[in-house]
N, C-alpha and C positions, 0 to 999 in steps of 0.2 A: 686704183691704179697708183695711188701715191706711195704706197709701201712696197711696191713690186721692185724686183731687181731690174736693171736696165734691159736685159735680154727678154725677160718676161713681159715687161712693159711694151716692148716692140711687138711681141707676138699678140698681145691684147689689142694694141693699136691697129694691127693689120686685120684682126678678126672683127673689130668694131668699126673699121673704116675711118679711123682718125688720122688726119693729115699731120705731117711733121710740125706745121705751125700750131695746130690745135694741141698737139702733144706737148708743146712748150708750156702750155698752161697748167700741166700737171707734173712736169719735170722740174724739180727744184722750185716749186711754187710756195708761196707764202699763204698766210691766212687770208681768206676772202678771194682766193683765186682758184679757178678750176674750169670744169666743163659741165654744161647742162645738156641733158639728152631729152628731147621732146619729139617723140615719134621718130621720123627719119632725119631730124635736124639736130646737129651738134653745135651748141652755142658756147664759145669761150667767154669767160668773164673775169674781170678784175674789179673788185668792189673795194673802194677806199672810203669806207664809211667813217665819218669823224668820230674819234674815240673819246672825245671830251664831252659827250652828250649824255643826258639821262637815258635816252632811248637805247644807245649803245650799251650802257651798263645793264639795262633790263634784258637785252637780247644776247649778251655775251655768255657763252657756255663754257668758257675756260675756267677750270677750278681755281687756278692760282689767282686770277683776277677777282673771282668771287670772294676769296679769302681776304684779299687786299681791300676790297670794298667794304667788307664787314668790319675790318679793323679800323677803317677811317670813320665809320659811323659810331 
């Protein structure tokens, strides 16, 4: 839903039963924000994981940050 045009996003939201509040988690959202679907439940989330940890560097999948980390080492 992140890369959909606004009109298409509204159609998908209606089809999936996503409320306007839940839709705000995928409209203009940043990294670590979105919706989790578990059965009939839709859970909005915002994860503000500390970026200055070893665990974050291991879990980070962004290519640019991987290149920067390898240059530092």
